[in-house]
N, C-alpha and C positions, 0 to 999 in steps of 0.2 A: 484450569492451567495458564498461565502466560505464560508466555513465547519474548525472548529477550533475547536480541540481536546481541552480542558480546561481544563484539567487535565493533556495531555502532558511535557509541560515547565512552572505550576505552581512556580510562584518566590516570597514567599513572604517575602521579603526583600526591594522585587519593594513593596509591595501593601503595608509597614511599611514607607520606605522612603516616599512614600506619604503623609500617612496617616501623620504624619511629620510635612513635611515639609509643606500642606496645614492643619495642623490644622483640619480635618474631620475625622469619621468614612466611613470608608468606607465601610462595614458593614453594616451601616444601609439603602440603597440602596435598596427596592423591587422591583424597574423596574418597574412601576408604567407610566411612559412613560407621566408622563407632562412636562417634559424639553424636549423631541423628539418635543410634541408639542407643544410648547409656540416656538421652536429654528427657527429663520427669517434667518438662511443658510442651513435647510437639506436640502433644498434641491441640494446642492453642496458640503456637507460632503460623502466622503467614508464610515463616519465608523456613523451612528446620537450616539446623546449622548447619550440616553440612553445604547445603549451596546456599550459606550465605557466606561461606570460607572463598564457595567456586567463583562468586558475585561478585569477591572483594577481588580474588584471583582477577577477575575481568576488569575490575575499576570501577565495577560499576552503583558509584559513587552515589546517587541522586536514588534509584531505583534502594540501596543503601539506609542510609538516612534519612530513608523514610516510611520502613517497616517498621510493622508493630515489633515482631520477634525481637528486639533488641531494648524494649523498651519490656520485653515480658521473663525475657530469661532473668532467672533469682540468680545467677553468677555462684551455684551451688559445685564448680567444675568440677562434676561429672562429665565433660566431655573433652577439658583437659587432661583429667587423671586417663581415659579412656581412648587416647592421640599415640598412638604405636613413635610418629615422628615426635613425642613429646611437645610440640605444641600448645601452648596454652590460651587457647583458646575462647576460659570466659575471659582470660584478659583485655584478649578483643575486642571482643561485644562492651563488655567496657569504657572502653576504647571508641567504638563507634555510637556507646550511649552521651559519648561527652564530644565531640565533633558534631554529633545529633545538633545538642544542648548550643553552642555553640555557633553554630549555624544556621541558627534558625527553625530548622527540621525536626525539632520534635511534636508534630503533631500532635501527639494524643495527648490529648492537654490532661483526660484525671490521670492517664497515667503517671504524666507531667507533675503533676496539682500532685499526689502520691507516690515520688521519687522524693519530690523536693521536703517536702511536711517528713517525710523519712529521715532522708538527710540530716535536717534540721535539729530533727528529737537527739538523731546524733549525736552530731554537734556537740547541744544543750545541757542533757541525758550524758554521756558518756554512752549510750547504746539504747537498745530503739523503749519509746514508751508510750504504748498499741493507744491507748486511751486517748492519746493528747494528737499522734497519728491521727487518728481514724475523727477524731472531732475535726480537726483543720482542714482534711478532705473531707467529711459532711460541711463544713461553711463553704469553702472554692468552689462545694462543687453542687452543693444544693440536694447529693443524692442519698439524700435521706431515707427515702419509703424504700427501694427497691433492697435494703441492708434487714431490713428494721424488723426480720424475724428471727436472724442469727443471732440476734441481744437475747432473749430466752434462751436462747442450747447453751450460748457460749458464759451470763454472768458466774450461775452456779455449780459450777467445773472451777469455778477459782484462774481464770486464764486468763481476765485483764482487769487489773490493777488499776484504780483510781489514782496511785501516785506513784511517780518513776523512782523505781528503786537505785540508789544510794550506788557505784563502786568505786574501785581504786580509781583513779590514772582518769581520774574525768579532765585536769585542767589538761593533762599529754591528749586527751583525745582533741581540747578544744583549741590548741595548738600546731597537730597536725592538720586545721579547718582554714586556720590563719595561714602556715609556710601552702601548703596549695593554690588560694587564693592570691600570696601573693607571685608564685606561680605564675600566675597565669595573665598575670597584670602585667609580665616581663615580657 
């Protein structure tokens, strides 16, 4: 376990930026641990959700923006649902991901490539097209062999479509991405 001196590098501007972007009051978290207890990915996180919140309260910007946990968070909102103070913890994790990308801290190359492929797929098709995401991921990472054994298990179940599904509102979803990019530029 890493010991972190929370007084050594408290970045108050970081705390204020996360609060402004997320609309959440970080100080309201009193470390009950419900977010960590409800998180289905705690086993894979390098920093459990409650500790992410504590490090955020301590202004530990670099530690948070370089951790794996923010990239592994599925934004399932179990943490948000379980929070007794109605803190939207999933929103905070999302804000931390965006900050990490903007500031060049996205160190997990494979996770970043997957995240980008997922967002590109949603923008283009209005929802995730799994085979397209997989193809992009393999092409950009070269990770073909590690997951090759999954193909024979997945394909017969019909869980992996060969073409993206058409949805209603596809153009509206693309406009959401355009609006987000415009806001990022200003």
